[in-house]
C-alpha positions in Angstrom: 10.6 -1.5 -10.5 8.3 0.9 -8.8 7.4 1.2 -5.1 4.0 1.9 -3.6 2.2 2.2 -0.3 -1.4 0.9 0.2 -3.5 1.6 3.3 -6.0 -0.7 4.9 -8.0 -0.4 8.2 -6.8 -3.4 10.2 -10.4 -4.0 11.5 -11.6 -4.3 7.8 -8.6 -6.2 6.3 -5.4 -6.6 8.3 -2.0 -7.8 7.4 -2.8 -11.1 9.2 -5.9 -11.4 7.0 -3.9 -10.7 3.9 -1.3 -13.3 4.8 -4.0 -15.9 5.7 -5.6 -15.4 2.3 -2.2 -15.6 0.5 -3.0 -12.4 -1.4 -6.0 -10.4 -2.6 -7.4 -8.2 -5.3 -7.1 -4.7 -4.0 -10.7 -3.7 -4.6 -12.9 -0.9 -3.5 -10.7 2.1 -4.4 -13.0 4.9 -5.4 -10.6 7.9 -5.6 -9.5 8.9 -9.1 -5.9 9.7 -8.2 -5.6 6.4 -6.3 -7.2 4.6 -9.3 -4.6 6.1 -11.6 -1.8 4.8 -9.3 -3.4 1.3 -9.4 -3.3 1.5 -13.2 0.4 2.3 -13.1 1.3 -0.8 -10.9 3.1 -3.6 -12.7 3.8 -7.2 -11.6 7.0 -7.3 -9.5 6.5 -3.8 -8.0 6.9 -3.7 -4.2 4.2 -2.4 -1.9 4.3 -1.3 1.7 1.2 -2.4 3.6 0.0 0.3 6.0 -2.5 -0.2 8.8 -4.5 3.0 8.9 -7.0 4.6 11.4 -6.2 2.6 14.6 -2.6 1.4 14.3 -1.1 3.9 11.9 2.0 1.9 11.0 3.6 0.1 8.1 3.5 -3.6 8.9 4.7 -5.5 5.8 5.9 -5.8 2.2 3.7 -7.1 -0.6 4.3 -7.4 -4.3 2.1 -6.7 -7.3 1.2 -10.1 -8.8 -1.1 -8.9 -11.5 -1.6 -5.6 -13.2 -4.8 -3.6 -13.1 -8.0 -5.2 -14.2 -11.7 -4.2 -13.8 -12.7 -4.1 -10.1 -15.2 -6.9 -9.5 -16.8 -4.9 -6.8 -17.6 -1.9 -9.1 -20.4 -1.5 -11.6 -19.4 -3.0 -15.0 -17.9 -0.4 -17.3 -17.3 2.1 -14.4 -13.5 2.3 -15.0 -12.6 1.3 -11.5 -9.7 -1.1 -11.3 -8.0 -3.5 -8.9 -4.5 -5.1 -8.8 -3.7 -8.4 -7.3 -1.3 -8.2 -4.4 0.6 -11.0 -2.6 2.3 -10.8 0.8 6.1 -11.0 0.8 7.2 -10.5 4.4 6.3 -8.7 7.6 8.5 -5.9 8.7 10.8 -6.9 11.6 9.3 -4.1 13.6 6.3 -2.0 12.4 7.2 1.6 11.5 4.7 4.0 13.0 3.4 7.2 11.5 5.2 9.1 14.3 8.5 7.6 13.2 7.8 8.5 9.6 7.0 12.1 10.7 10.2 12.4 12.7 12.6 11.2 9.9 13.6 14.1 7.7 14.4 11.7 4.9 10.6 11.0 4.7 9.5 14.7 4.8 8.1 14.5 1.3 6.5 11.1 1.5 2.9 10.9 0.1 1.7 9.5 3.4 2.3 12.9 5.0 1.4 15.1 2.0 -1.8 13.4 1.0 -2.8 11.6 4.2 -6.3 10.6 2.9 -5.1 8.8 -0.2 -5.2 5.0 0.1 -2.8 4.1 -2.7 0.3 6.2 -3.4 3.7 5.9 -5.1 7.0 5.9 -3.1 10.4 6.9 -4.2 12.9 4.0 -3.9 14.7 6.0 -1.2 11.5 6.3 0.9 10.9 2.6 0.6 14.5 1.8 1.7 14.3 4.3 4.7 11.1 2.6 6.0 12.8 -0.8 5.7 15.8 0.6 7.5 13.5 1.9 10.3 11.9 -1.5 10.7 15.2 -3.3 11.4 
């Protein structure tokens, strides 16, 4: 199993929206590195859902329900892909970006090293630390 983090602006598509919908195709990614990460996602992988821009906090856990397929919002044949994500559970307490920055165990997390990237892999240890911080 692999672990990931995806970012969404809560004003555009919040954790509440995601739960209301029961899942979504993660469309609209137009960064090559993020697209490559989407292509690596497999059903069953776990994903941390991060509210970017305003809240700047991890708010829940999702799972990859379907592997990468052509992104329906992109031009046909463009090579852009989307995965289908389903919500699993909200975090007991959101984990803020400030908390992540303060925890030495997370000093190498992609969220800090490549802050503009919307899809990124996590090490299992990083995933577990964030869950621990939310308890």
